[in-house]
C-alpha positions in Angstrom: 0.4 0.0 -0.1 1.2 3.9 -0.7 1.8 6.3 2.0 -2.1 7.3 2.6 -3.3 3.7 3.4 -1.9 0.8 5.9 -3.5 -2.3 6.6 -3.6 -3.2 10.2 -0.7 -5.9 9.9 1.5 -3.6 8.2 1.4 -0.3 10.6 4.6 0.9 12.2 2.4 1.2 15.8 5.2 3.8 17.0 4.6 6.1 14.2 1.4 8.0 16.3 2.2 11.1 14.1 1.2 8.7 10.5 -1.4 6.3 12.5 -2.9 8.9 15.2 -3.9 7.1 18.5 -6.4 4.7 17.4 -4.8 3.4 14.5 -1.3 2.8 15.9 -3.1 0.9 18.6 -5.0 -1.1 16.4 -1.6 -1.8 14.3 -0.2 -3.2 17.9 -2.9 -5.0 18.4 -3.0 -7.0 15.1 0.5 -7.8 15.5 -0.2 -9.3 19.3 -0.3 -12.8 18.1 -3.2 -15.5 18.2 -4.4 -14.4 22.1 -6.1 -11.4 20.7 -8.2 -11.2 17.6 -8.7 -7.9 15.9 -11.2 -7.6 13.3 -9.4 -7.0 9.8 -9.0 -3.3 8.6 -6.7 -0.9 7.5 -5.8 3.1 8.5 -6.2 5.7 6.2 -3.1 8.0 7.6 -2.6 11.5 8.6 -0.6 11.9 5.4 -3.8 11.6 3.5 -5.7 14.2 5.8 -2.9 16.6 5.1 -2.5 16.4 1.4 -6.5 16.7 1.4 -6.3 20.0 3.4 -3.3 21.3 1.0 -4.9 20.4 -2.1 -8.1 22.0 -1.3 -6.4 25.2 -0.5 -7.9 24.9 3.2 -4.8 24.9 5.8 -5.0 28.8 5.8 -8.3 29.5 6.2 -8.7 26.7 8.9 -5.7 28.2 10.8 -7.8 31.4 10.6 -10.7 30.4 12.1 -8.9 28.3 14.6 -7.3 31.4 15.9 -10.2 33.6 16.1 -11.9 30.3 17.9 -9.1 30.7 20.7 -9.6 34.8 20.9 -13.5 33.9 21.9 -13.2 30.9 23.7 -10.3 32.7 26.0 -12.2 36.0 26.4 -15.5 33.9 27.5 -17.6 37.8 26.7 -21.6 37.2 26.5 -22.5 34.8 24.1 -19.5 33.3 23.0 -19.9 29.8 23.2 -23.2 30.4 20.1 -20.0 32.0 18.4 -17.4 29.3 18.6 -20.5 27.5 17.4 -20.7 29.0 14.2 -16.9 28.9 13.8 -16.8 25.4 14.6 -19.7 25.0 11.8 -18.0 26.8 9.6 -14.9 25.1 9.3 -16.6 22.1 9.3 -18.7 23.0 6.1 -15.3 24.1 4.4 -14.1 20.4 5.0 -17.4 18.8 3.7 -17.6 20.9 0.7 -14.3 20.5 -0.8 -13.0 17.4 -2.7 -11.4 14.6 -1.6 -8.0 14.6 -3.3 -7.9 12.4 -6.2 -4.8 10.4 -5.2 -6.3 9.6 -1.9 -9.6 8.5 -3.3 -7.8 6.3 -5.3 -5.9 4.4 -2.2 -9.5 4.3 -0.2 -11.1 2.8 -3.3 -8.6 0.4 -3.8 -8.1 -0.4 0.0 -11.8 -1.3 0.1 -11.8 -3.8 -2.9 -8.6 -5.1 -1.2 -10.6 -5.6 1.9 -13.4 -7.2 -0.5 -11.5 -9.4 -1.6 -10.2 -10.9 2.1 -14.0 -11.2 3.4 -16.9 -10.3 1.2 -18.8 -8.3 -1.8 -19.8 -4.9 -0.1 -18.5 -6.0 3.4 -19.6 -3.8 6.3 -17.5 -1.8 8.1 -16.5 0.9 11.1 -15.2 3.7 9.6 -14.0 5.5 13.2 -11.7 8.4 13.9 -7.8 8.4 14.9 -6.8 11.9 15.8 -3.3 12.5 16.3 -4.3 13.5 20.0 -7.0 10.3 20.9 -6.6 7.8 23.0 -3.3 8.9 25.5 -3.1 8.0 28.9 -4.2 11.7 30.2 -7.0 12.7 27.4 -9.0 9.9 25.8 -10.7 12.5 23.7 -14.2 9.9 24.1 -16.6 10.5 21.8 -15.4 13.9 21.2 -15.2 12.8 17.1 -17.4 10.9 14.7 -17.4 6.9 14.1 -19.9 5.7 11.4 -21.0 1.8 11.7 -22.4 0.0 9.0 -21.4 1.4 6.0 -21.3 -1.2 2.6 -19.8 -0.3 -0.3 -16.8 2.3 -1.5 -19.4 5.4 -2.0 -20.4 4.8 1.7 -17.2 4.7 3.2 -16.0 7.7 1.2 -19.0 9.8 2.6 -18.0 8.1 6.3 -14.6 9.3 5.7 -15.2 13.1 4.8 -18.0 13.3 7.8 -15.0 11.8 10.3 -12.6 14.6 9.4 -15.1 17.5 9.7 -15.6 15.8 13.2 -12.2 17.3 14.2 -13.4 20.6 14.1 -16.9 20.3 16.3 -17.6 22.6 18.9 -17.1 20.1 21.4 -13.3 18.5 19.9 -12.2 22.4 19.4 -13.1 22.9 23.3 -11.5 19.9 24.5 -8.1 20.4 22.6 -8.2 24.1 23.6 -9.0 23.0 27.4 -5.6 20.8 26.8 -3.4 23.3 25.6 -3.2 22.6 21.9 -2.1 24.4 18.9 -3.9 24.2 15.4 -0.7 21.9 14.1 -1.8 19.8 17.1 -5.1 19.1 14.6 -4.5 16.1 12.5 -7.1 12.9 11.7 -5.9 9.4 10.7 -9.5 6.6 10.2 -9.7 3.3 10.8 -11.5 1.3 8.6 -12.7 -2.1 10.4 -14.7 -4.9 9.4 -18.2 -4.5 11.6 -18.9 -7.3 14.2 -22.4 -8.4 14.1 -24.4 -8.0 11.5 -27.1 -7.3 13.8 -27.8 -5.8 17.9 -29.4 -9.0 18.7 -26.0 -11.1 17.7 -23.5 -9.1 19.9 -22.5 -8.2 23.4 -20.0 -5.1 23.6 -18.2 -4.4 26.2 -15.0 -2.3 27.7 -12.3 -3.6 30.1 -10.2 -2.0 32.5 -6.7 -3.2 33.7 -7.3 -1.3 36.6 -10.2 -0.4 38.8 -11.2 2.7 36.8 -12.4 5.0 40.2 -9.3 3.9 42.5 -6.5 3.1 39.9 -6.3 -0.5 42.1 -4.1 -2.3 39.7 -5.0 -6.0 41.3 -8.6 -5.4 39.6 -10.0 -6.2 36.0 -13.1 -4.1 35.4 -15.4 -5.3 32.9 -18.5 -4.0 31.7 -20.8 -5.2 28.8 -24.3 -4.4 27.4 -26.5 -6.7 24.3 -25.8 -5.1 21.4 -23.4 -2.5 19.5 -20.9 -0.6 21.8 -22.7 3.4 21.3 -25.2 2.0 23.7 -23.0 1.4 26.4 -20.8 4.0 25.6 -23.4 6.7 25.1 -25.0 5.6 28.8 -28.3 4.4 26.9 -28.0 1.2 28.9 -26.9 0.8 32.2 -23.9 -2.4 31.6 -23.8 -5.4 33.5 -20.4 -5.5 35.4 -17.7 -7.7 37.3 -14.5 -6.7 39.2 -11.9 -9.5 39.2 -8.9 -9.6 41.2 -6.1 -10.4 38.7 -3.8 -12.7 41.1 -7.2 -14.9 41.8 -7.7 -15.4 38.3 -4.5 -16.5 37.5 -4.4 -19.1 40.3 -6.9 -20.7 38.0 -10.4 -19.6 39.7 -13.1 -17.3 38.0 -11.5 -14.5 40.1 -15.1 -12.7 40.5 -15.0 -10.1 43.5 -18.2 -8.9 42.9 -20.9 -8.3 40.1 -23.9 -6.0 39.0 -25.8 -7.8 36.3 -29.5 -7.3 35.7 -30.7 -10.6 34.7 -29.2 -14.0 35.9 -27.9 -16.2 33.3 -27.3 -13.8 30.4 -23.3 -14.6 30.8 -21.9 -17.3 31.2 -19.0 -17.5 33.6 -16.9 -18.8 30.6 -17.6 -15.7 28.7 -15.9 -13.4 31.6 -13.2 -15.7 32.2 -12.7 -15.3 28.2 -13.0 -11.0 28.9 -10.1 -11.4 31.5 -8.0 -13.3 29.6 -8.3 -10.8 26.4 -7.7 -7.9 29.0 -4.5 -9.5 30.9 -3.0 -10.9 27.4 -3.1 -7.6 25.9 -1.6 -6.0 29.2 0.9 -8.2 29.1 2.3 -7.7 25.5 2.0 -4.1 26.1 4.0 -3.9 28.9 7.0 -6.0 26.9 6.4 -4.1 24.1 6.4 -0.9 25.0 8.8 -1.4 28.4 6.4 0.0 31.0 4.0 -1.5 33.3 0.7 0.1 32.6 -2.9 -0.4 32.9 -5.3 -0.5 29.6 -8.5 0.5 28.5 -9.8 -2.2 26.0 -13.2 -2.4 23.9 -14.2 -5.4 22.6 -17.4 -7.0 20.7 -18.8 -10.7 21.1 -20.2 -12.2 18.1 -22.8 -14.8 19.0 -23.1 -16.7 16.1 -19.7 -17.4 15.6 -18.5 -17.4 19.2 -15.5 -15.1 18.9 -14.4 -12.3 20.7 -12.5 -9.5 19.1 -10.7 -6.6 20.6 -11.3 -3.3 18.8 -9.7 -0.4 20.4 -7.1 -0.1 23.0 -5.4 2.7 24.7 -3.7 3.1 28.0 -5.7 3.4 31.0 -5.4 6.5 33.6 -2.4 7.3 34.9 -1.7 5.1 38.2 1.3 5.3 40.5 2.5 3.3 43.5 1.4 4.0 47.0 4.7 2.3 47.9 8.4 4.6 48.5 6.6 7.6 47.7 5.4 10.6 49.0 1.6 11.0 49.0 -1.1 13.9 48.8 -3.9 12.4 50.0 -7.4 14.0 50.5 -9.9 12.6 52.2 -13.8 13.9 52.7 -15.4 13.6 55.9 -18.8 14.7 56.7 -19.6 16.3 60.3 -20.6 14.6 63.0 -22.6 17.9 63.7 -24.9 17.0 60.5 -28.5 16.7 60.7 -29.9 13.8 59.7 -30.2 14.2 56.2 -32.5 12.4 53.5 -31.0 9.5 51.2 -32.7 10.6 48.0 -31.2 7.7 45.5 -27.6 6.5 44.6 -26.0 5.3 41.8 -22.2 4.3 40.6 -19.8 6.8 42.5 -17.2 8.4 39.8 -14.5 10.0 41.7 -14.7 10.0 45.8 -15.3 13.5 46.5 -18.0 15.4 48.1 -19.9 18.2 47.0 -23.0 20.6 47.1 -25.2 22.4 45.0 -28.1 23.8 43.4 -29.7 21.0 41.2 -30.5 21.7 37.3 -32.4 19.2 35.8 -32.6 19.2 32.0 -33.7 16.5 29.4 -31.9 17.5 26.3 -28.8 19.5 25.0 -30.9 22.4 23.9 -32.4 22.5 27.5 -29.0 23.1 28.9 -27.9 25.6 26.4 -30.7 27.2 27.4 -29.9 27.1 31.4 -26.2 28.4 30.5 -26.6 31.4 33.2 -27.7 28.8 35.8 -24.7 26.0 35.8 -22.1 27.8 37.6 -21.2 25.8 40.7 -24.9 23.8 39.8 -25.4 20.1 39.8 -26.6 19.3 36.4 -29.2 16.1 36.0 -29.9 14.4 32.9 -31.2 11.2 31.5 -27.7 10.6 29.4 -24.8 12.7 28.1 -23.0 13.0 25.0 -19.9 14.2 23.7 -21.7 17.9 22.3 -22.8 18.3 26.3 -19.0 18.7 26.8 -18.9 22.4 25.9 -21.4 23.3 28.0 -20.0 21.7 31.6 -17.3 23.3 32.2 -18.7 25.1 35.3 -20.4 23.1 37.0 -20.0 21.3 40.4 -21.5 17.9 39.9 -23.1 15.6 37.3 -26.0 12.7 37.9 -27.2 10.6 34.8 -30.5 8.2 34.9 -28.7 5.8 32.5 -25.0 4.6 31.8 -22.6 2.6 33.7 -18.5 3.5 35.0 -17.7 3.2 31.0 -20.6 5.7 29.9 -19.1 8.9 28.4 -20.3 10.9 31.9 -18.1 8.8 33.5 -15.2 9.5 31.3 -15.7 13.2 31.4 -16.4 13.1 34.8 -12.8 11.8 35.6 -11.2 13.8 33.2 -12.3 16.9 34.6 -12.0 15.7 38.3 -15.7 16.2 38.4 -17.9 14.2 41.1 -20.7 12.3 39.2 -23.3 10.0 40.0 -24.2 7.9 37.0 -26.8 5.7 36.4 -29.4 6.2 39.3 -32.5 5.1 37.0 -34.9 7.0 38.4 -34.8 10.8 39.0 -38.5 11.4 39.8 -37.4 12.2 43.9 -34.8 15.6 42.6 -36.7 18.2 41.9 -35.0 21.1 40.5 -33.5 24.1 42.0 -33.0 22.2 45.6 -30.0 22.6 47.0 -28.4 19.0 47.4 -25.4 17.1 48.0 -23.7 14.7 45.8 -21.6 12.1 47.8 -18.9 9.9 46.3 -16.9 9.0 49.2 -18.5 6.4 50.5 -17.4 3.3 47.8 -18.9 1.9 44.7 -22.8 3.6 45.5 -22.5 7.2 45.2 -25.3 8.9 47.3 -27.3 11.9 46.4 -28.4 14.1 49.7 -31.3 15.9 49.9 -29.8 19.6 51.6 -26.3 21.1 52.3 -23.8 18.5 54.1 -21.3 20.0 56.4 -18.1 18.1 55.7 -14.5 18.1 56.3 -11.6 17.8 53.7 -8.5 16.7 55.6 -4.9 16.9 53.6 -2.5 14.4 54.0 1.5 14.1 52.5 2.7 10.7 54.0 6.0 8.5 52.7 4.7 5.1 52.3 7.2 1.9 52.8 7.2 -1.5 53.8 8.7 -0.9 57.2 5.8 1.8 58.0 3.0 -0.2 56.6 3.4 -3.9 57.6 1.5 -4.1 60.7 -1.4 -2.0 59.7 -4.9 -3.5 59.0 -8.0 -2.8 58.0 -11.3 -2.6 60.0 -14.3 -3.4 57.4 -17.7 -4.0 57.1 -19.0 -2.0 53.6 -18.0 -3.9 50.5 -18.6 -1.5 48.5 -15.9 0.3 50.1 -13.4 -2.6 49.4 -11.5 -1.4 46.0 -10.9 1.7 47.4 -9.5 0.4 50.2 -7.9 -2.2 49.1 -5.5 0.2 47.5 -4.5 1.8 51.0 -1.1 0.8 52.2 -1.7 -1.8 54.6 -1.6 -5.8 55.2 -4.5 -6.7 54.8 -7.6 -6.8 57.0 -8.1 -7.4 60.4 -11.4 -7.5 61.3 -14.5 -7.9 59.0 -17.5 -7.7 61.3 -20.1 -10.8 59.7 -23.1 -9.3 61.4 -23.0 -6.6 59.4 -23.5 -8.5 56.1 -25.8 -10.2 58.1 -27.6 -7.0 58.7 -28.2 -6.2 54.9 -29.3 -9.7 54.7 -32.4 -8.5 57.3 -33.1 -12.0 57.9 -33.3 -13.8 61.1 -31.4 -17.3 60.1 -33.1 -19.1 62.2 -36.0 -18.1 59.5 -34.0 -20.8 57.4 -34.8 -23.9 60.0 -38.2 -22.9 61.5 -40.4 -20.9 58.9 -43.6 -22.3 61.1 -42.7 -20.0 63.9 -42.9 -17.2 61.6 -45.9 -14.7 61.5 -48.1 -15.2 57.8 -46.9 -11.9 56.7 -43.4 -12.4 57.5 -43.3 -15.9 55.7 -45.0 -13.9 52.7 -42.1 -11.4 52.6 -39.4 -13.9 52.7 -41.0 -16.0 49.7 -41.1 -12.4 47.8 -37.6 -11.8 48.5 -36.9 -15.5 47.2 -38.7 -15.4 44.1 -37.6 -11.7 43.1 -33.7 -12.3 43.8 -34.2 -16.0 41.8 -33.4 -18.4 44.8 -34.2 -21.7 45.2 -34.6 -21.5 49.1 -34.9 -19.1 52.0 -31.2 -21.2 53.0 -29.9 -20.6 49.8 -30.7 -17.0 49.4 -28.9 -16.5 53.1 -25.8 -18.4 52.1 -25.5 -16.7 49.1 -26.1 -13.1 49.8 -23.2 -13.7 52.8 -20.8 -15.0 50.2 -21.6 -12.2 47.8 -20.5 -9.6 51.0 -17.6 -11.2 52.1 -16.4 -12.1 48.3 -15.9 -8.1 47.6 -13.8 -7.5 50.6 -11.9 -10.8 50.3 -11.7 -10.4 46.7 -10.4 -7.4 46.5 -7.3 -7.6 49.3 -6.5 -11.2 47.7 -3.8 -12.5 48.3 -3.7 -10.5 52.0 -4.9 -11.7 54.7 -8.6 -11.0 55.3 -9.8 -12.3 59.1 -13.8 -12.5 59.3 -15.4 -12.7 62.8 -18.3 -15.0 62.7 -21.4 -12.9 63.7 -21.2 -10.9 66.8 -24.8 -9.8 66.9 -26.7 -9.5 70.4 -30.2 -11.1 71.3 -31.6 -7.2 71.0 -30.2 -7.1 67.3 -31.6 -9.9 65.9 -34.7 -9.2 67.5 -34.5 -6.1 64.7 -34.4 -9.1 61.8 -37.0 -9.6 60.1 -38.7 -13.0 61.9 -35.9 -12.0 65.1 -38.7 -11.3 67.2 -40.2 -15.0 66.6 -36.9 -16.6 68.0 -35.2 -14.0 70.4 -35.9 -14.0 74.0 -36.1 -10.2 75.8 -32.6 -10.1 77.7 -31.7 -7.5 80.4 -28.3 -7.0 79.2 -27.8 -8.3 76.2 -24.1 -7.2 76.0 -23.5 -10.1 78.5 -26.2 -12.6 77.1 -26.6 -15.1 74.7 -23.5 -13.9 72.1 -20.7 -15.3 70.6 -19.3 -18.6 70.8 -22.4 -19.3 73.6 -24.5 -19.1 70.7 -23.3 -20.7 68.6 -23.0 -23.7 70.5 -26.4 -23.1 71.9 -28.9 -25.9 70.6 -31.4 -23.6 69.3 -28.9 -21.4 67.2 -26.4 -23.3 66.0 -28.0 -23.3 62.8 -27.0 -19.6 62.4 -23.7 -21.1 62.6 -23.6 -23.4 59.7 -24.8 -20.9 57.2 -21.8 -18.5 58.2 -19.4 -21.5 57.9 -21.2 -23.1 54.6 -20.7 -19.8 53.0 -17.1 -19.0 54.1 -16.2 -23.1 53.1 -17.7 -22.1 49.3 -15.5 -19.2 49.3 -12.2 -20.9 50.1 -12.6 -24.1 48.7 -15.0 -23.1 45.2 -13.8 -19.5 44.8 -9.9 -19.7 45.9 -10.4 -17.0 48.5 -7.3 -19.0 50.6 -6.9 -15.4 52.1 -10.0 -15.6 54.3 -9.2 -16.3 58.2 -12.1 -17.1 60.6 -12.2 -15.0 64.0 -14.7 -16.7 67.1 -15.5 -13.7 69.3 -16.7 -13.8 73.1 -15.5 -17.0 74.0 -16.0 -17.0 78.0 -14.3 -20.5 78.9 -11.8 -23.0 77.4 -14.7 -25.4 76.9 -16.7 -23.1 75.0 -13.6 -22.8 72.3 -13.6 -26.3 72.4 -16.6 -26.8 71.6 -16.8 -24.1 69.1 -13.5 -25.6 67.7 -15.2 -29.4 67.4 -18.5 -27.6 66.1 -16.4 -25.3 62.8 -14.4 -28.9 62.4 -17.9 -30.7 62.2 -19.1 -28.0 59.3 -15.8 -28.6 57.7 -13.9 -25.1 58.1 -10.7 -27.0 59.6 -8.0 -25.0 60.8 -6.3 -27.0 57.7 -8.2 -25.4 55.0 -8.6 -21.4 57.2 -6.2 -19.9 60.2 -8.9 -19.6 63.0 -8.6 -16.8 65.3 -10.3 -15.6 68.8 -10.9 -12.4 69.8 -9.1 -11.5 73.3 -11.9 -9.2 74.8 -12.7 -10.6 78.2 -10.2 -11.0 81.3 -10.6 -14.8 80.8 -9.1 -14.8 77.8 -5.8 -13.0 79.0 -5.4 -15.5 82.5 -6.0 -18.5 80.3 -4.7 -17.6 77.1 -2.2 -20.7 77.1 -5.2 -22.8 77.4 -7.1 -21.1 74.4 -4.4 -21.6 72.2 -4.4 -24.7 71.7 -7.3 -23.8 69.9 -6.5 -21.2 67.9 -3.7 -20.2 65.5 -3.9 -16.6 66.8 -5.2 -13.7 68.9 -6.8 -10.5 68.1 -7.7 -7.6 70.9 -11.0 -6.3 70.9 -9.9 -3.4 73.4 -13.8 -2.1 73.9 -15.0 -5.1 75.4 -12.1 -6.1 77.0 -12.6 -2.2 78.9 -16.2 -2.7 79.8 -15.3 -6.2 81.8 -12.3 -5.0 83.4 -13.5 -2.0 84.8 -16.8 -3.3 84.8 -18.5 -0.2 83.1 -21.5 -0.6 80.5 -19.7 0.6 76.8 -23.4 1.5 75.5 -24.1 3.6 78.8 -24.5 7.6 78.2 -23.9 8.5 82.0 -21.2 6.5 82.4 -17.7 8.5 81.1 -14.1 9.0 81.3 -13.3 4.8 81.0 -11.4 3.9 78.4 -8.6 1.7 77.0 -5.8 4.0 78.8 -6.5 2.5 82.1 -3.5 0.8 83.3 -5.8 -2.4 84.5 -6.5 -2.5 80.9 -3.2 -1.8 79.6 -1.9 -4.6 81.7 -4.4 -6.8 80.7 -3.3 -5.9 76.8 0.4 -6.4 77.6 0.5 -9.5 79.3 -2.1 -10.8 75.9 0.8 -9.7 73.9 3.7 -11.0 75.9 1.9 -14.6 76.3 1.1 -14.6 72.5 4.9 -13.7 71.8 6.0 -16.7 73.8 3.7 -18.8 72.2 5.1 -17.8 68.6 1.5 -16.7 67.8 0.4 -13.4 66.2 -1.5 -10.9 68.3 -3.3 -7.6 67.0 -6.0 -5.4 67.8 -8.9 -4.2 66.7 -10.7 -2.0 69.1 -11.0 2.1 68.9 -8.6 2.6 71.0 -5.6 2.9 68.4 -8.0 5.6 66.4 -9.0 7.6 69.5 -5.9 8.1 70.7 -3.0 8.6 68.5 -0.4 7.3 71.5 -2.2 4.2 71.8 -0.9 2.7 68.9 2.7 4.1 69.5 2.4 2.5 73.0 0.8 -0.9 71.4 4.3 -0.7 68.7 6.3 -0.7 71.7 4.6 -3.5 73.4 5.3 -5.9 70.5 2.0 -6.0 68.8 1.8 -7.6 65.7 -1.0 -5.8 63.6 -3.0 -2.8 64.1 -6.0 -2.7 62.9 -8.1 0.8 62.3 -10.9 1.7 60.3 -10.2 3.3 56.9 -10.1 6.8 57.0 -7.6 6.7 60.2 -4.6 5.1 57.6 -3.2 8.0 56.5 -3.3 10.1 59.6 -2.1 7.4 61.8 0.9 7.5 59.2 1.4 10.8 59.2 1.7 10.9 63.1 4.6 8.0 63.4 6.1 9.3 60.4 6.3 13.1 61.8 7.6 11.4 65.0 10.7 8.8 63.1 11.6 11.2 60.3 11.6 15.5 61.7 12.6 16.2 58.2 9.5 15.6 56.8 7.7 17.4 59.3 6.2 19.8 56.9 5.1 17.0 54.5 3.8 14.8 56.9 1.4 16.7 58.9 -2.3 17.0 58.9 -2.4 20.5 56.6 -6.1 20.9 55.8 -9.4 20.4 57.9 -11.1 23.0 59.0 -15.0 22.4 58.7 -16.6 23.6 55.9 -19.5 23.3 53.4 -19.6 21.0 50.7 
């Protein structure tokens, strides 16, 4: 082929200046080998674009118009966007009216005929942009330029090519490039002509794969989203996609590796299908790393053709830049809601884009024309729309936040929000509860699900600068209960999770476990409610529902952290808390002091409630054996006596949850645990100090009392017990950590624990950075200016 045309397997993928971003990467993919299948096609080079511009005498006219656009957009006088739009229309009209250079036209005709000879007569193709600055790691240009699908015959391809060239000068593209400091000479358009995969929408599944978590940049994750039909429904946000998070390490051990998923209808995808998508993504990432000699995550667009059972890659680009948190100075901003907030109404939730919080007046629109009409209302506003597309981009520069009814993490709105560091909640599904003009708070700080609150929340914004290294972080672990926060938490410099509260997962299920075994004790209303939940969820029984939902929550946490250890504590609800669950009143007696009642180990071995332990054990065993989550450790709470320890050990063994399968830990939260720790050690592989209960039972203080105060873990008697427990565990060569509140509430307490030789300290997610900053401030005074809390005044979002 000549200088104007190159088939993908002839592309020099290093030459972006000739093939543009998409074309260069498609050339790279076509040469990856058998692991990656790319639809046949060719690139119309940037030389062809330049020849067309020069032969038509358009260069000077376009350059002058671009200069005028830049002046208007920079000055931002009244009506500037309308004037800029008129310039963009004129630039596009010049391209569309000009004839294509004869040599370029002949090369394009010959290339399409060659494609027909390789495939079939009038083969259907997609004609897609490949701009010079497209598909870069810091600028995706997502949707800024035209793509034309389903072109058949040379004339249709020829017309599509002119359409794509003209889209280089659309208003949205001009604004996009201007905001990135591009000059007119940076403009250039190659074009990819590629065989269409699937002739009808019903024959394809389209999707996007990231080899990192798109919000947290967690490199342990592969994120996949998919819709049935062509890809424009996915990127345009017309459909809310199905999605999966997969742990790379776990997948490479031979297990499916799915940590969590969001699938609208069951059985729409086989596990083998997801496996193939992951295999494709990791194969491309590996080849990319070897080829370009750098470890970089990639963003992949793919199409699966059902009729041929073939998975094609149609685009790849570097994903958002990511850097390790180890051995570098991290500037971390943490958003917290003030404890003085009144109770606010949660209106709706969706996919969180970003991790910040913002408040503003809501502007609801349904079309671009409505958005343009309300330009004067947009500064500092939160815009809500059914979906967005690239034409909206020029009008979103001054808004504070974005909400869409449809779409997922890979839709246009999400991509724009990330590039602009704009908090967004996408895919809320229903906006009828949102009122135009009201003040709302858009909260993306809570994990995977973003929350929209009514009113303006008071927040803290804290900023820390910390140098992370293995020495500082190997003793730190997390306390977790919310699966939605797992992937964000897994990016923190910690060695694992020291406490997952099983009862918090159970509280989201909302069903008393005894309902599984004794439905005859339930009221008719409770029976009907249970039957409805089982039917709607597609489960075969209440037992399956309970175990599956336990597994879903626990898998999200253990899967995000694999292979780092995750210690899961068996349920530690008290009887008054169990009574609040569906059916609870039918099974729980009233206790005067539930804190000292039927809880922990005593409940597991109690004849009436041992079934609850069986359900939890089954869920944990399934996750370890069937799904490969060998990083799970099991912890037993509130073991009063050695006899109870022995009975619980036998019970767990009888359920198949043996110590060979998962290490077994015990909470040290009763003075008897410390006194007889050597005896308890026969049944456990490690210990975790629960300082809250240990303080309560050492000092005889009800920790739920609102009257008593001034009693805490700093008391000498409590410290003596903790010190003794640490010393005994060390002599037994068994790990011992702490998962109470003391290290978070009292900074000096964590330092004292380290001096005593504690194995690990577990704390809440938002306490990690402040703790590291304090430790490093003491250890390395020269970092004093960069390791301190530099901002944290309460302010309105």
